[in-house]
A tleap script that builds the chain and sets N, CA, C and O, in Angstrom:
source leaprc.protein.ff14SB
mol = sequence {
  NMET ALA LYS ARG ASN ALA GLU LYS GLU LEU
  THR ASP ARG ASN TRP ASP GLN GLU ASP GLU
  ALA GLU GLU VAL GLY THR PHE SER MET ALA
  SER GLU GLU VAL LEU LYS ASN ARG ALA ILE
  LYS LYS ALA LYS CARG
}
set mol.1.N position { 0.851 -1.170 0.000 }
set mol.1.CA position { 0.000 0.000 0.000 }
set mol.1.C position { 0.899 1.236 0.000 }
set mol.1.O position { 1.832 1.323 0.799 }
set mol.2.N position { 0.633 2.164 -0.865 }
set mol.2.CA position { 1.450 3.356 -1.000 }
set mol.2.C position { 1.051 4.407 0.027 }
set mol.2.O position { -0.080 4.433 0.511 }
set mol.3.N position { 2.004 5.266 0.346 }
set mol.3.CA position { 1.704 6.381 1.242 }
set mol.3.C position { 0.874 7.410 0.481 }
set mol.3.O position { 0.918 7.466 -0.748 }
set mol.4.N position { 0.126 8.214 1.210 }
set mol.4.CA position { -0.686 9.205 0.503 }
set mol.4.C position { 0.182 10.399 0.110 }
set mol.4.O position { 1.164 10.715 0.781 }
set mol.5.N position { -0.186 11.042 -0.962 }
set mol.5.CA position { 0.571 12.164 -1.508 }
set mol.5.C position { 0.296 13.433 -0.716 }
set mol.5.O position { -0.734 13.558 -0.053 }
set mol.6.N position { 1.233 14.373 -0.796 }
set mol.6.CA position { 1.065 15.661 -0.137 }
set mol.6.C position { 0.006 16.473 -0.866 }
set mol.6.O position { -0.050 16.470 -2.095 }
set mol.7.N position { -0.837 17.172 -0.104 }
set mol.7.CA position { -1.889 17.985 -0.713 }
set mol.7.C position { -1.381 19.373 -1.080 }
set mol.7.O position { -1.897 20.002 -2.004 }
set mol.8.N position { -0.366 19.851 -0.353 }
set mol.8.CA position { 0.205 21.153 -0.675 }
set mol.8.C position { 1.692 21.131 -0.345 }
set mol.8.O position { 2.159 20.295 0.428 }
set mol.9.N position { 2.424 22.063 -0.943 }
set mol.9.CA position { 3.860 22.130 -0.747 }
set mol.9.C position { 4.177 23.144 0.345 }
set mol.9.O position { 3.636 24.250 0.344 }
set mol.10.N position { 5.042 22.776 1.263 }
set mol.10.CA position { 5.457 23.660 2.340 }
set mol.10.C position { 6.659 24.463 1.866 }
set mol.10.O position { 7.670 23.893 1.457 }
set mol.11.N position { 6.549 25.799 1.921 }
set mol.11.CA position { 7.632 26.665 1.466 }
set mol.11.C position { 7.949 27.699 2.530 }
set mol.11.O position { 7.316 27.740 3.585 }
set mol.12.N position { 8.946 28.541 2.235 }
set mol.12.CA position { 9.306 29.597 3.173 }
set mol.12.C position { 8.230 30.674 3.257 }
set mol.12.O position { 8.245 31.482 4.186 }
set mol.13.N position { 7.308 30.702 2.319 }
set mol.13.CA position { 6.248 31.714 2.321 }
set mol.13.C position { 4.982 31.253 3.025 }
set mol.13.O position { 4.203 32.087 3.486 }
set mol.14.N position { 4.755 29.944 3.118 }
set mol.14.CA position { 3.493 29.483 3.696 }
set mol.14.C position { 3.674 28.608 4.934 }
set mol.14.O position { 2.713 27.967 5.361 }
set mol.15.N position { 4.852 28.556 5.518 }
set mol.15.CA position { 5.086 27.664 6.651 }
set mol.15.C position { 4.284 28.051 7.882 }
set mol.15.O position { 3.988 27.195 8.715 }
set mol.16.N position { 3.923 29.329 8.015 }
set mol.16.CA position { 3.216 29.771 9.215 }
set mol.16.C position { 1.700 29.848 9.031 }
set mol.16.O position { 0.993 30.246 9.957 }
set mol.17.N position { 1.190 29.480 7.864 }
set mol.17.CA position { -0.253 29.505 7.637 }
set mol.17.C position { -0.898 28.289 8.290 }
set mol.17.O position { -0.321 27.202 8.324 }
set mol.18.N position { -2.096 28.493 8.803 }
set mol.18.CA position { -2.827 27.408 9.458 }
set mol.18.C position { -3.278 26.378 8.433 }
set mol.18.O position { -3.664 26.725 7.317 }
set mol.19.N position { -3.226 25.118 8.821 }
set mol.19.CA position { -3.701 24.045 7.955 }
set mol.19.C position { -5.218 23.995 7.975 }
set mol.19.O position { -5.849 24.332 8.977 }
set mol.20.N position { -5.795 23.571 6.861 }
set mol.20.CA position { -7.238 23.385 6.799 }
set mol.20.C position { -7.595 22.103 7.540 }
set mol.20.O position { -6.827 21.141 7.533 }
set mol.21.N position { -8.737 22.092 8.164 }
set mol.21.CA position { -9.180 20.906 8.901 }
set mol.21.C position { -9.504 19.786 7.922 }
set mol.21.O position { -10.127 20.016 6.885 }
set mol.22.N position { -9.077 18.567 8.260 }
set mol.22.CA position { -9.366 17.420 7.408 }
set mol.22.C position { -10.776 16.925 7.681 }
set mol.22.O position { -11.297 17.060 8.788 }
set mol.23.N position { -11.381 16.352 6.653 }
set mol.23.CA position { -12.719 15.809 6.815 }
set mol.23.C position { -12.659 14.541 7.659 }
set mol.23.O position { -11.756 13.718 7.510 }
set mol.24.N position { -13.623 14.404 8.531 }
set mol.24.CA position { -13.684 13.227 9.381 }
set mol.24.C position { -14.410 12.128 8.628 }
set mol.24.O position { -15.497 12.348 8.094 }
set mol.25.N position { -13.811 10.945 8.585 }
set mol.25.CA position { -14.428 9.825 7.888 }
set mol.25.C position { -15.506 9.180 8.744 }
set mol.25.O position { -15.586 9.418 9.949 }
set mol.26.N position { -16.309 8.382 8.124 }
set mol.26.CA position { -17.352 7.682 8.859 }
set mol.26.C position { -17.030 6.198 8.891 }
set mol.26.O position { -16.458 5.659 7.944 }
set mol.27.N position { -17.392 5.551 9.962 }
set mol.27.CA position { -17.144 4.134 10.157 }
set mol.27.C position { -18.459 3.393 10.014 }
set mol.27.O position { -19.462 3.765 10.622 }
set mol.28.N position { -18.449 2.351 9.216 }
set mol.28.CA position { -19.657 1.547 9.095 }
set mol.28.C position { -19.314 0.107 9.449 }
set mol.28.O position { -18.344 -0.457 8.943 }
set mol.29.N position { -20.109 -0.470 10.312 }
set mol.29.CA position { -19.874 -1.839 10.761 }
set mol.29.C position { -20.374 -2.820 9.703 }
set mol.29.O position { -21.435 -2.630 9.110 }
set mol.30.N position { -19.592 -3.864 9.482 }
set mol.30.CA position { -19.987 -4.889 8.513 }
set mol.30.C position { -21.157 -5.684 9.078 }
set mol.30.O position { -21.296 -5.836 10.292 }
set mol.31.N position { -21.988 -6.184 8.181 }
set mol.31.CA position { -23.146 -6.961 8.620 }
set mol.31.C position { -22.698 -8.321 9.153 }
set mol.31.O position { -21.563 -8.743 8.932 }
set mol.32.N position { -23.595 -8.993 9.850 }
set mol.32.CA position { -23.289 -10.308 10.421 }
set mol.32.C position { -22.935 -11.318 9.334 }
set mol.32.O position { -22.062 -12.162 9.530 }
set mol.33.N position { -23.608 -11.234 8.190 }
set mol.33.CA position { -23.327 -12.159 7.086 }
set mol.33.C position { -21.904 -11.982 6.561 }
set mol.33.O position { -21.217 -12.962 6.273 }
set mol.34.N position { -21.473 -10.751 6.440 }
set mol.34.CA position { -20.126 -10.480 5.944 }
set mol.34.C position { -19.092 -10.953 6.961 }
set mol.34.O position { -18.086 -11.559 6.591 }
set mol.35.N position { -19.336 -10.678 8.234 }
set mol.35.CA position { -18.400 -11.098 9.273 }
set mol.35.C position { -18.321 -12.615 9.370 }
set mol.35.O position { -17.261 -13.165 9.667 }
set mol.36.N position { -19.417 -13.281 9.124 }
set mol.36.CA position { -19.463 -14.739 9.200 }
set mol.36.C position { -18.585 -15.377 8.120 }
set mol.36.O position { -18.010 -16.444 8.336 }
set mol.37.N position { -18.483 -14.729 6.966 }
set mol.37.CA position { -17.725 -15.279 5.843 }
set mol.37.C position { -16.236 -14.937 5.881 }
set mol.37.O position { -15.466 -15.486 5.093 }
set mol.38.N position { -15.820 -14.056 6.765 }
set mol.38.CA position { -14.414 -13.662 6.827 }
set mol.38.C position { -13.584 -14.733 7.521 }
set mol.38.O position { -14.013 -15.332 8.507 }
set mol.39.N position { -12.391 -14.960 6.986 }
set mol.39.CA position { -11.477 -15.937 7.584 }
set mol.39.C position { -10.648 -15.234 8.655 }
set mol.39.O position { -9.960 -14.253 8.372 }
set mol.40.N position { -10.715 -15.737 9.879 }
set mol.40.CA position { -9.946 -15.169 10.979 }
set mol.40.C position { -8.723 -16.051 11.178 }
set mol.40.O position { -8.843 -17.244 11.459 }
set mol.41.N position { -7.544 -15.453 11.029 }
set mol.41.CA position { -6.299 -16.208 11.116 }
set mol.41.C position { -5.518 -15.778 12.343 }
set mol.41.O position { -5.541 -14.609 12.727 }
set mol.42.N position { -4.825 -16.733 12.957 }
set mol.42.CA position { -3.973 -16.438 14.096 }
set mol.42.C position { -2.525 -16.437 13.642 }
set mol.42.O position { -2.142 -17.208 12.762 }
set mol.43.N position { -1.730 -15.578 14.239 }
set mol.43.CA position { -0.315 -15.498 13.897 }
set mol.43.C position { 0.430 -16.690 14.475 }
set mol.43.O position { 0.125 -17.155 15.573 }
set mol.44.N position { 1.408 -17.177 13.725 }
set mol.44.CA position { 2.227 -18.286 14.211 }
set mol.44.C position { 3.226 -17.742 15.212 }
set mol.44.O position { 3.863 -16.716 14.975 }
set mol.45.N position { 3.357 -18.426 16.316 }
set mol.45.CA position { 4.288 -17.963 17.353 }
set mol.45.C position { 5.275 -19.033 17.685 }
set mol.45.O position { 6.140 -18.831 18.537 }
savepdb mol mol.pdb
quit
C-alpha cells in the first residue's frame, strides 16, 4: 500500500499559515453475514 501524496507544498512563504481541517471519515460496521464469511487467522508464534 502506498503512502498518501502531499496535498500542498510547504515553502518559506506558507510555513506559518494554518492548515485546513481534514474531513472526518465515517465508520460503518460490517453486517453479520459479511463477518461470518471472513477468515480469521492467528499469527504463528
